[in-house]
C-alpha positions in Angstrom: 115.1 132.4 127.5 115.8 133.3 123.8 112.9 134.4 121.7 113.4 131.7 119.1 113.9 127.9 118.7 115.2 125.8 115.9 113.5 122.7 114.6 115.7 120.1 112.8 113.9 117.7 110.5 116.1 114.6 110.8 113.6 112.0 109.6 110.0 111.4 108.4 110.2 114.5 106.3 109.1 113.9 102.7 109.1 110.2 103.6 107.0 108.1 106.0 109.6 106.5 108.2 112.7 107.5 110.3 110.9 109.8 112.7 113.3 112.3 114.3 112.7 116.0 115.1 115.3 117.9 117.2 114.0 121.0 119.0 116.9 123.3 119.9 116.2 125.9 122.7 118.4 127.9 125.0 117.3 125.8 127.9 117.0 122.2 126.6 117.5 120.3 123.3 114.7 117.8 122.8 114.5 115.0 120.3 111.0 113.9 119.5 111.2 110.2 118.5 114.3 108.4 117.2 113.2 106.0 114.5 114.8 103.9 111.7 114.2 104.6 108.0 112.5 101.7 106.3 111.7 100.9 102.6 113.8 102.2 99.8 117.5 101.3 99.8 118.7 104.9 99.7 116.6 105.6 102.9 117.8 102.4 104.7 121.4 103.5 104.0 120.8 106.7 105.9 120.4 104.6 109.0 124.1 103.8 108.9 125.1 107.5 109.0 125.5 109.5 112.1 123.0 112.2 112.8 123.9 115.5 111.1 123.9 117.2 114.5 126.2 116.8 117.6 124.5 114.0 119.6 126.1 115.4 122.8 123.8 118.5 122.7 120.6 116.4 122.9 119.3 116.5 126.5 116.3 114.3 126.3 114.3 112.1 123.9 110.5 112.1 124.1 108.8 109.1 122.4 105.3 109.2 120.8 105.1 105.4 120.6 107.1 102.2 120.3 107.1 101.3 116.6 110.5 100.7 115.0 110.3 103.7 112.7 109.9 105.9 115.9 112.4 104.1 118.3 114.7 101.9 116.1 117.6 104.4 115.9 117.9 104.8 119.7 120.8 102.3 120.1 122.7 104.1 117.3 122.1 107.4 119.2 123.5 105.7 122.3 126.5 104.5 120.2 127.1 108.1 119.1 127.3 109.3 122.7 123.7 110.1 123.9 123.3 109.5 127.7 120.2 111.6 128.6 116.7 110.3 129.5 114.5 108.5 127.0 110.9 109.3 128.2 107.6 107.8 127.2 104.5 106.2 128.7 104.8 102.9 130.4 103.3 100.8 127.6 105.4 102.7 125.0 108.6 101.9 126.8 107.5 98.3 127.3 106.9 98.0 123.5 110.1 99.8 122.7 112.1 97.4 124.9 110.6 94.4 123.2 111.2 95.9 119.7 114.8 96.9 120.4 115.8 93.6 121.9 114.1 91.6 119.1 115.4 93.7 116.3 119.0 93.6 117.7 118.8 89.8 117.8 117.6 89.7 114.2 120.4 92.2 113.2 122.9 89.9 114.7 121.4 86.7 113.2 121.1 88.2 109.7 124.7 89.5 109.8 125.9 86.1 110.9 123.9 84.3 108.2 125.0 86.7 105.5 128.7 86.2 106.4 128.3 82.4 106.6 126.4 82.0 103.3 128.4 84.8 101.6 125.5 86.7 100.1 126.8 90.1 101.3 129.1 92.6 99.6 130.2 93.8 103.1 133.3 92.1 104.5 132.2 91.3 107.1 128.5 92.2 107.3 127.8 93.9 110.7 124.6 94.1 112.7 122.9 97.5 112.7 123.2 97.3 116.5 123.8 94.5 118.9 121.8 93.1 121.8 124.2 94.6 124.2 123.8 98.1 122.7 120.0 97.8 122.9 120.2 96.7 126.5 122.4 99.7 127.4 120.0 102.0 125.6 117.0 100.6 127.6 118.8 101.6 130.8 118.1 105.2 129.8 114.3 104.6 129.7 112.2 106.8 132.1 108.4 106.4 132.4 106.1 109.4 132.6 102.3 109.4 132.8 99.8 110.4 130.2 97.5 113.5 130.4 99.6 115.5 132.9 101.9 118.5 132.2 105.4 117.8 133.3 108.2 120.4 133.7 111.4 119.9 131.7 113.1 123.2 132.6 112.1 126.7 133.7 110.2 127.6 130.5 109.6 124.2 129.0 106.9 121.6 129.9 105.4 118.7 128.0 102.4 116.4 128.1 101.6 113.0 126.6 98.0 112.6 125.2 96.3 109.3 124.3 96.4 108.8 120.5 95.1 105.3 119.7 97.2 103.7 116.9 99.0 101.2 119.2 99.0 100.5 122.9 100.8 103.3 124.7 100.8 105.7 121.8 100.4 109.5 122.4 100.7 112.8 120.7 103.2 115.2 122.4 102.4 118.7 123.4 105.5 120.9 124.2 105.0 124.3 125.9 108.0 126.4 125.2 107.9 129.9 126.8 104.1 130.1 126.3 104.1 128.7 122.7 102.7 125.3 122.1 104.2 122.8 119.7 102.1 119.6 119.0 103.7 116.5 117.5 101.0 114.1 116.3 103.1 110.9 116.3 101.0 108.4 114.5 97.3 109.0 114.9 94.9 106.1 115.4 91.5 105.5 113.9 88.1 106.0 115.4 86.1 102.9 116.3 89.2 100.7 116.5 88.7 97.0 117.5 91.1 97.2 120.5 91.7 100.9 121.3 89.8 103.9 122.3 89.4 106.9 120.0 92.4 109.3 120.0 92.2 112.5 122.1 92.4 115.7 120.1 94.6 118.8 120.6 92.8 122.0 121.5 95.6 124.5 120.9 98.6 124.5 118.6 100.9 127.4 117.7 103.0 125.0 115.6 101.4 121.7 114.5 103.5 118.7 113.2 101.0 116.2 111.8 101.5 112.8 110.2 100.2 112.3 106.6 100.7 108.5 105.9 97.2 108.2 104.5 96.8 111.9 103.7 95.6 111.1 100.2 93.3 108.2 101.0 90.1 107.2 102.7 90.1 103.7 104.2 87.8 101.5 102.2 84.4 100.7 103.7 85.0 97.0 103.3 83.9 94.8 106.1 87.2 93.2 107.3 85.4 90.4 109.0 83.5 89.4 105.8 86.7 89.6 103.7 88.6 87.5 106.1 85.7 85.0 106.3 85.8 84.6 102.5 89.6 84.3 102.3 89.7 81.7 105.1 86.9 79.6 103.7 88.5 79.7 100.2 91.8 78.6 101.8 90.1 75.6 103.4 88.4 74.7 100.1 91.8 74.8 98.3 93.4 72.8 101.1 96.0 75.5 101.3 97.7 77.8 103.7 96.9 81.4 104.6 100.0 83.4 105.5 99.5 86.8 107.0 102.7 88.9 107.4 101.8 91.1 110.4 103.2 93.8 112.5 103.8 92.4 116.0 102.3 95.4 117.8 98.5 95.9 117.6 97.9 94.3 114.1 98.7 90.8 115.4 96.4 91.3 118.4 93.6 92.7 116.3 93.8 89.7 113.9 93.7 87.3 116.8 90.6 89.1 118.2 88.8 89.1 114.8 89.6 85.4 114.1 88.4 84.4 117.6 85.2 86.5 117.0 84.6 84.8 113.5 85.0 81.3 115.0 82.7 82.2 117.9 80.1 83.4 115.4 80.6 80.1 113.4 81.6 82.1 110.3 84.8 80.1 109.9 85.7 76.5 110.8 88.1 75.6 113.6 91.1 76.0 111.3 94.5 75.8 113.1 95.9 79.3 113.7 99.6 79.6 114.4 101.1 82.8 115.8 104.8 82.8 114.9 106.2 86.1 116.2 108.3 86.1 119.3 107.9 89.8 119.5 104.1 89.5 119.1 104.0 87.1 122.0 105.8 89.6 124.2 103.4 92.4 123.1 100.5 90.2 124.2 102.0 90.4 127.7 102.0 94.2 127.5 98.2 94.1 126.8 97.8 91.9 129.9 100.0 94.3 131.9 98.2 97.5 130.9 94.4 96.8 130.7 93.6 100.5 131.1 95.1 101.2 127.7 92.8 99.0 125.6 89.2 97.8 125.3 89.7 94.0 125.9 88.2 92.5 129.0 90.3 89.9 130.8 87.9 87.2 129.6 88.1 88.3 126.0 91.9 88.5 126.2 92.2 84.9 127.6 89.7 83.5 125.1 91.5 84.8 122.1 94.9 83.7 123.4 93.5 80.2 124.0 92.1 80.0 120.5 95.6 80.1 118.8 98.8 78.1 119.0 101.8 80.2 119.9 105.0 79.0 118.1 107.8 79.1 120.7 110.9 78.1 118.8 112.4 77.9 115.3 112.1 74.1 115.5 108.3 74.6 115.9 108.4 77.0 112.9 109.5 74.1 110.7 107.0 71.8 112.3 104.3 74.3 111.4 105.6 74.6 107.8 105.5 70.8 107.5 102.0 70.5 109.1 99.9 69.1 106.2 96.6 70.7 107.4 95.1 73.8 106.0 96.1 76.5 108.4 96.5 80.2 109.1 100.0 81.5 110.0 100.4 85.0 111.3 104.1 85.9 111.4 106.4 88.9 111.4 107.2 91.2 109.7 104.3 93.3 108.5 106.1 94.6 105.4 107.9 91.3 104.7 111.2 93.0 105.4 112.5 90.1 107.6 111.5 87.9 110.5 109.8 84.4 110.6 107.4 85.1 107.7 110.3 84.7 105.3 110.7 81.0 106.3 107.1 80.3 105.4 107.2 82.2 102.2 110.4 80.4 101.2 108.5 77.1 101.4 105.0 78.1 100.3 105.0 81.2 98.1 105.5 79.1 94.9 102.3 77.0 95.6 99.0 78.1 94.0 97.1 76.9 97.0 98.8 79.5 99.2 97.3 82.9 99.9 99.4 85.7 101.3 97.2 88.4 102.9 98.8 91.9 103.4 97.0 93.7 106.3 98.7 97.1 106.6 100.7 99.9 105.0 103.5 98.7 102.7 106.2 101.3 102.4 108.0 101.9 99.1 110.9 99.5 98.6 109.7 96.7 100.9 108.9 93.2 99.8 105.3 93.8 101.0 104.9 96.6 98.5 106.4 94.4 95.7 103.9 91.7 96.5 101.1 94.2 96.6 102.2 95.5 93.2 102.1 92.1 91.7 105.7 91.0 91.2 106.2 87.5 89.6 109.2 86.7 91.8 110.6 87.9 95.1 114.1 88.0 96.5 115.3 87.1 100.0 118.1 85.2 101.6 120.1 86.0 98.4 117.8 84.1 96.0 114.7 84.7 93.9 111.5 82.7 94.6 108.6 82.6 92.0 105.3 84.0 93.3 102.5 81.6 92.5 100.5 82.2 95.6 97.4 84.5 95.5 98.2 87.9 97.0 95.3 89.7 98.8 95.2 93.0 100.6 93.0 94.4 103.4 93.5 98.1 103.9 90.6 98.5 106.4 92.7 97.1 109.2 95.3 99.9 109.1 96.0 101.5 112.4 96.6 104.9 110.8 94.1 107.7 110.5 93.0 108.3 106.9 92.4 111.8 105.5 89.0 112.2 107.1 90.4 111.1 110.5 93.3 113.5 110.2 91.0 116.5 109.4 88.7 115.5 112.3 91.7 115.2 114.7 92.5 118.8 114.1 89.0 120.1 114.4 89.1 121.0 118.1 92.1 123.4 117.7 90.7 126.7 118.9 93.4 129.0 117.5 94.9 129.5 114.1 98.3 127.7 114.1 101.2 129.9 112.9 102.4 126.9 110.9 101.3 123.4 110.1 104.1 121.0 109.2 103.2 117.8 107.3 105.4 114.9 108.1 105.4 111.1 107.8 104.1 110.9 104.3 105.0 110.1 100.7 104.9 113.1 98.3 101.4 112.4 96.9 99.9 112.0 100.4 101.6 115.1 101.7 100.3 117.3 98.9 96.8 115.9 99.1 96.4 116.6 102.8 98.0 120.0 102.3 95.3 121.0 99.9 92.6 119.6 102.2 93.9 121.4 105.3 94.1 124.7 103.4 90.6 124.3 101.9 89.1 123.2 105.2 90.8 125.5 107.7 92.7 128.1 105.7 95.9 127.4 107.7 99.4 127.9 106.5 101.0 124.6 105.6 104.6 123.6 105.0 106.1 120.3 103.8 109.6 120.1 105.1 112.4 118.0 103.5 115.0 115.9 105.2 117.7 117.9 107.0 115.7 121.2 106.8 116.1 123.5 109.8 113.4 126.0 110.6 113.6 128.9 113.0 110.5 129.5 115.0 109.9 132.9 116.8 108.4 132.5 120.3 
């Protein structure tokens, strides 16, 4: 085997989303994650471009977890000619299948709507990928187990290690000719409601670590107390609480907390509607893989029975028209699309409405605009005045904060030759760089998109 490898930074480098890292070796070429860019328009436009490498040379894709910004480019990779294995843990591939099918359906519907209502400059507007393309991609999925070294070629092996964050998520260890590369994926938090604490790497010659909250500590606010106050205020105003939510983990966490609050009699028996087809499917993944989360069967059944699952678009409109004070949890988490837009279209201009943001809002998303206090918001080709109260809970984030990140690295016995900071905006990247250098004295590099580094083995 050659005494060097090349690392191509094809996404999540200098930005949070679009996770893609190509490792070129003389034996195998390995793509770690294959995600979509989200947020700023100039980033989203990159999704429509082919990868700046020959897709045919990629032998295998290893997935850290199933979020869209880690798997959402897979059908485009297939379209460009990739036919190798796509490998992940069983829950990760189950989540990825749900997300790819759901997003393909949304892409097709939005393209059709844009063409019909003529609010697109593209003639015609095309879906980013189709349902058929996502189905063909899913045929390449191959399940491997967590916490076991698996051989990829004579001198290359890999291992998935439990990482919290969302169900099925792992960090990936690659052993290449005796040198260990560790890709953090997205690292979960300690003491999570639904998930166990992340495992921690013990050796890393080259460490690739996420930095989404590299410049922040999660607030010490009590999410249950904040939710109690917001819900009771919503009832007093006879209004509606709309919670844009990520379908994976965040939605299930909210369901669990709301059930707990009702059980403790902290909130009234306010109707709770879950309007996320993808979220409903993810609930089934929790049922299918009980060893990957903390919920007992009894707790799972109780929290599901406490809510109303919206099954159809007709039921969405029935929920909008329901005159009662209610809680609606709907996708998407950054308000970039999905069912939540239907509710906001009807209710965001009413002062009795509260919109609660419960996770990271990337630059350029409607969620970030709402968080920043815009007076109007645009979707479906029109502007809508924002008269609703906008609230934010950061303490429900599924991402490690700066303390969690530093702790996650604390068991590494050796001094890494290089630490790469990925998945972060510039301020976050720089802050965690300073912290790592001060805490451990390690050499840290912040790569940019399309950088290529040569690593000596």
